[in-house]
ROTOR-167210 format. One record per residue (C-alpha): residue in one letter; y, x, z. Coordinates in steps of 0.5 Angstrom, whole numbers, plus 500, padded with zeros to 3 digits. Each point is the difference from the previous one (the first is absolute). Layout:
AYXZ;...
This chain:
M607547807;V504494503;F499493497;S502495506;K505495498;H506503502;F499507496;R496498494;K506497496;Y503507499;Y494502496;F503495495;I507501501;Y499508499;A494499495;P504503494;L502507504;L493500504;L496499493;L505505497;G499505505;I492499500;G500501493;V504507500;L495502506;V494498496;A503504494;V501506504;D493500503;Y497499492;F504507499;Q498503506;L493499498;I501504493;I502506504;P493502502;E498500493;V505505498;T498504506;R493500497;D502502493;I504506503;V494502504;G496499494;S504504496;Y500506505;R493499501;G499501492;F505506500;N495503506;S494499496;N503503494;I502506504;N493501503;E497500493;G505506498;L505496496;T507502501;V505495503;T507501500;T506497504;S503497494;E494496499;I499498507;L507497500;E500497493;A494496503;I502498507;I508499499;P499493496;Y495498506;L506502505;K505497496;Y496493500;L499501508;L507501501;V502494496;L495496504;L503503507;A507498498;I497493498;V497499507;S506502504;I505496496;G495494501;R499501507;F507500501;F501493496;W494497504;R502502507;Y507497498;F497493497;I495499506;F503504506;G507497498;T498493499;S496500507;R507502503;R503494497;I495496502;E501503507;E507498500;Q499493498;I495499505;R504502505;N506496498;Q495494500;M498502507;F507500502;D502494497;H494497504;A502503506;T507497500;K497493499;L495500506;D503496506;S501502507;T493498502;Y497505496;Y504506503;S499498507;K492501499;E501507495;K503506502;V505504496;G497506500;G493497498;L504497494;M503506498;T493503498;Y499495495;F506502496;I498508501;N493502501;D496494497;L505499494;A499507499;S492499500;V501494495;R505504495;M494506500;A495495497;F505498495;G502507498;P495506502;G494495501;L501497493;M500507497;M494502504;A496494498;V502501493;D499507499;G493500504;L497495496;F503502493;L500508501;G494499504;G496496494;M503504494;T498507504;L493497501;Y499498493;K502507498;M495503505;F494495498;N501502492;I499507502;D494499504;V497494503;M495502505;L505505503;T505495501;V495495503;Y498506505;S508501502;F501493501;I495498505;P504503506;L507496497;T496494500;A498500507;L507502502;A503494496;I495495504;L502504507;M508498497;F498493500;F497499507;L506504503;R506497497;R499494504;S500504506;M506504498;Q504494499;L498497507;T502507503;F507500497;R501493502;E499502507;R504507499;Q506495497;K500496506;S500506505;F506502496;E503494501;D499500507;M503507501;S506497495;D501494505;F500505506;V505505497;Q505495497;E500496507;N501506504;L506503496;S503493500;G500500508;I501507501;S506498505;V495496504;I495505500;R505505503;A503496505;Y493498503;V498508499;K494498496;E500505495;A494504503;S496493500;S502498493;A498507498;V493499503;R500494496;F502503494;R495505500;A494495501;T503496494;T500506496;Q493502502;D498494498;F503501493;Y497507500;D493498501;K500494495;N504505495;M494505501;E495495499;F503498493;V501508498;K492501503;R498495495;R504503494;L497507502;Y493497499;F502497494;Q503507497;T494504503;A495496497;I504501493;T499507501;V493500502;A498496494;L505504495;N496507503;V494497499;V501498492;I503507499;F494503503;T496496495;L504502494;I499507502;G493500501;Y498495494;G505502495;G498507501;H493498499;L502497493;V504506498;I494504501;N496496496;G504499495;G502492501;L507502501;T505505498;V505504505;E506497497;V497493500;L498501507;F507502502;E503494496;Y495496505;I502503506;T508499498;Y498493499;F497499507;G506504503;I504494497;L496495502;S501502508;W507498499;P498492498;V495501506;M505502505;A505495497;L495494501;T499502507;R507501501;F501493497;I495497505;S504503506;I507497497;S497493498;S497500507;Q507501503;A503496495;S496494502;A501500507;S507501499;A501494495;Q496496505;R505501505;I506499496;S497494497;K500497507;F507502501;L502496493;D495494502;A504499506;E504493498;P507499503;L500494504;V507499499;N501499493;D503495495;D495496498;L504493503;A506503497;V504495495;E507501497;T505500505;P508499500;E504505503;L500500507;N506499504;G498502507;S498494504;I493500504;K496494503;A494501505;T496493501;N494500505;L499508498;S494503503;F497507499;A494504502;Y499507497;P494500495;D496505504;E501495506;P500493497;D498497507;V507503503;N506497499;I506504500;L505495498;E499492502;D503494497;I507503499;S505496496;F507502499;E505500494;I505505498;K506498496;Q503505494;G505505503;E498499507;M499506505;V494499504;G497504506;I493499502;L499502507;G494501504;R496504505;T495506497;G494496497;S504494499;G498500492;K507502498;S498505495;T494496497;L505494499;V505505495;D493503497;L499493498;M507499497;L498506496;R493497498;V497507503;Y494495502;N498493497;V502493503;E498493500;L503496494;G505496502;K502504506;L506505498;F505498495;I506505497;D505495497;N495494498;S495504498;D493502503;I500507502;M493500497;T502498493;I506505500;P498506495;L500506505;F505504496;Q505495500;L499498508;R500508502;N506501495;T504495504;V499503507;G502506503;Y496503505;V501505506;P493501503;Q500502507;D497507499;N506501495;F496504495;L504505496;F498504494;S500508500;D506500495;T507500500;I504495505;K503498493;A494498497;N497497506;I506495501;G500499492;F492499500;S501492498;Q505502494;H498502493;T506505500;L503503506;E507498500;D504504505;E505494502;V494496502;I497505504;V506502503;K502493502;A493498503;A501507504;K506497503;L498493501;S494503504;D505505504;V496506498;Y505503495;D503504505;N494503502;I498502493;S507503498;E498505506;F494502497;K501507496;H498497493;G502492502;F496495496;D496506496;T497502507;I493500499;L496496506;G494503503;E493496499;R501493502;G507501502;V499505506;T506504499;V504495502;S501496507;G497493501;G506497500;Q502503493;K494498497;Q501493502;R507500497;I498503494;S494495499;I505495501;A505503495;R494500495;A499492501;L507499499;A501504494;K495495497;D505494502;P494495501;K500493500;I496500507;L501506504;I495501506;L501506505;D494501505;D502502506;S505505496;V505502505;S496501506;A502508500;V507499499;D505499506;T504494501;K506502497;T497502493;E495493500;E507496501;A503504494;I494499496;L499492502;K508500498;N499503493;L494495499;A504494501;Q505502496;V496502494;R494495500;E504494499;N496495497;K494504500;T494499506;T500505505;I494501505;L500505506;I494501504;A502502507;H498501507;R508501503;I504493501;S506504498;T497501493;V499492498;R505497505;N505499495;M495498494;D501493497;K493498503;I495503504;I492499499;L497501507;L492502500;E495501506;K493502499;G500497493;K503494501;L507497499;V504499506;D507498497;V505500495;G507501501;N506504501;H502504506;D504495504;E494494498;L495505502;I503502507;E501493502;R493497498;S495506500;P497502506;L497506496;Y506502497;Q504500507;E495504503;M500505494;V508500501;K500501507;L495506500;Q504504495;T506499503;L497503507;V497506496;R507501497;L504499506;E495505503;E501505495;E507500501;D500501507;G495506499;E506503495;N505498505;D496504506;A499506495;
């Protein structure tokens, strides 16, 4: 059973259905135990007829049928009740366990969406997927088959033993000694099985991590001709999982072997001592038959309890892993949030410094101050590693910042509710993530309803409409995983279209036109200038051509603010900006010379 804090509530929520299922199960067990009594009477009837025949009396077929048919009718009624009851307890118990599984999975996914980037930088996707699949399935087994086996083992086993004791106490005591030894063995092996299953799940998690990572990076593996070495590493990973799994299976086999031995010992006891009682008149043949039938029924509760031990061990190990995931606290939250007026899009940083949570002593940004007014188009420029993406991550509150350092309008970003903040911002990340869905669904991702006019307009503004129109299925084209079926430039422009369809007060494009040619870049920037009037637009860039016509350029170098101004101001007073312009001009001239030589 699973009683940790994240799971015990479901026993209360679904108590009516579970109790109803348990009630039906106990009723089925009760009626099932009447069957040996009926079969005893049938055997007794035949034994009586046989005695009459041995004494020379005539017994007709009609007399036999007249005596036996009522028992057979009663037996058929009992079997019908048991069969119908089995359907209903399965529906109530197993069906409820599926509902619980669904709710836990939804709870886990909801929690996953709230966890921050720091958590996902430490945990791998493949490993997290094992929580949602294998571990959750183990927990579900505890609520369904585990609960059934525990109840069936205790009630059916207890009622069967009661019947057996009523027939013959000493015969039951002798047969129960091996079962008692088995119960003690089960108690001591449970902890060992739980630890073994936990190791098995960890090995499966590692294997899932490896597969997910290698399939995601298959193009890199092929480019570096590393298929063979990856296959070798995969075999080592699967071998480890095989070894851990086999260790767990062996322990289960030890269980099953011990059960088989114990049951066989009891059967020998019943045959030997029971036969002795029949010969000496202590039992009749039909009563011994009834007793052996009860023991046949008892073998299921014994098996059920051992299976329950296995299920419970697995569920406990998996519940601990899931609980660890659910106990992970999101560092970015609404603890300081207050009611905030509608945001318009001005941004202000005052002596802003930032270090990642896992490296608190290393500042990525240091003492940065700037102001962006509502409606401005602003470029953030700097060399690789200068902190550009980190700065916009803070504007999205991907990470926490110190109070009084970053403001949207006049509100401290730490006090703005996360939903309101992120609903105000449209963001195009560097990796241009696209879902494996239609282009239409990707562009309209922010919309509750997919309005064709909005989607087409956004596609035209991002200069990708013509490309989409050339596809066989147009906007209904299904993209491959992460958008692999379109080019890098098309991915960027579809991502831009998605942000434009949202029509946000603040639009942030993180190096989002790097994969397009200069002509396409110019078209996109021109469209942005037209449709983003009175709305703030921020572009991170490496190319001067991207930001030279912006209202303002924020120039960063090694996490520090070098200067803020437009192109003309920076070209006049900033040596770093002058150097970047010079270098990029030389590169452009060399490329043009190469094209002319060709």
